[in-house]
C-alpha positions as CSV (number, residue, x, y, z in Angstrom):
1,X,101.8,45.0,88.8
2,X,103.2,42.6,86.1
3,X,106.0,43.3,83.5
4,X,104.4,44.8,80.5
5,X,107.2,44.1,78.0
6,X,108.5,40.6,77.9
7,X,112.2,40.4,78.2
8,X,114.3,38.8,75.6
9,X,115.8,35.3,76.8
10,X,119.3,34.2,76.2
11,X,118.1,31.9,73.5
12,X,116.2,34.6,71.6
13,X,119.1,37.1,71.8
14,X,120.7,37.3,68.2
15,X,122.5,40.0,66.4
16,X,122.7,43.4,68.2
17,X,120.7,42.0,71.2
18,X,123.4,39.2,71.7
19,X,126.1,41.8,71.6
20,X,124.2,43.8,74.2
21,X,123.9,40.8,76.5
22,X,127.5,40.0,76.0
23,X,128.4,43.6,77.1
24,X,126.0,43.4,79.9
25,X,127.7,40.3,81.1
26,X,131.1,41.7,80.9
27,X,130.2,45.2,82.6
28,X,127.6,43.9,85.1
29,X,128.5,40.3,85.5
30,X,125.1,39.3,84.4
31,X,122.3,40.2,82.0
32,X,120.2,42.6,83.8
33,X,116.3,42.4,83.5
34,X,116.4,46.1,82.1
35,X,118.9,45.0,79.3
36,X,116.6,42.1,78.4
37,X,113.6,44.5,77.9
38,X,115.8,47.2,76.3
39,X,117.0,44.6,73.9
40,X,113.9,45.1,71.9
41,X,115.6,48.5,71.1
42,X,119.2,47.5,71.2
43,X,120.7,50.7,69.9
44,X,118.9,52.6,72.8
45,X,120.0,49.9,75.2
46,X,123.6,50.2,73.9
47,X,123.5,53.9,75.0
48,X,122.3,53.4,78.4
49,X,124.5,50.3,79.5
50,X,127.6,52.3,80.1
51,X,125.6,54.8,82.1
52,X,124.1,52.1,84.2
53,X,127.6,50.5,84.8
54,X,129.2,53.9,85.7
55,X,126.6,54.5,88.3
56,X,126.5,51.1,89.8
57,X,129.8,49.3,89.3
58,X,132.8,50.6,91.3
59,X,135.3,49.3,88.7
60,X,133.5,51.4,85.9
61,X,133.6,54.7,87.8
62,X,130.9,54.6,90.5
63,X,132.0,56.6,93.6
64,X,129.0,56.4,95.8
65,X,128.8,54.1,98.7
66,X,127.5,50.6,97.8
67,X,125.1,50.7,100.6
68,X,123.6,53.9,99.2
69,X,123.3,52.4,95.7
70,X,121.6,49.3,97.0
71,X,119.2,51.6,99.0
72,X,118.5,53.6,95.8
73,X,117.7,50.3,93.9
74,X,115.4,49.0,96.7
75,X,113.6,52.3,96.9
76,X,113.2,52.6,93.2
77,X,111.8,49.0,93.2
78,X,109.4,49.7,96.1
79,X,108.1,52.9,94.3
80,X,107.5,50.9,91.1
81,X,105.7,48.1,93.1
82,X,108.5,45.5,92.0
83,X,108.1,42.4,94.0
84,X,111.5,40.7,93.5
């Protein structure tokens, strides 16, 4: 399975998309692939970024064990036939 919606690159990110990339880098330490895809609708992405950070980042409020979070990410990737 290949990605259907191409993610926005760092060079293509302008305006609200650039702001989203900067926020993602600040909250997650990188621009996640999901943020690159959601940048096509930056106002939707702006809503979901704090949720993702709160679920995955301990310094943003995540209280689950890091191993459990990583297992959830791997299982979700496997279910969605993600190869990376």
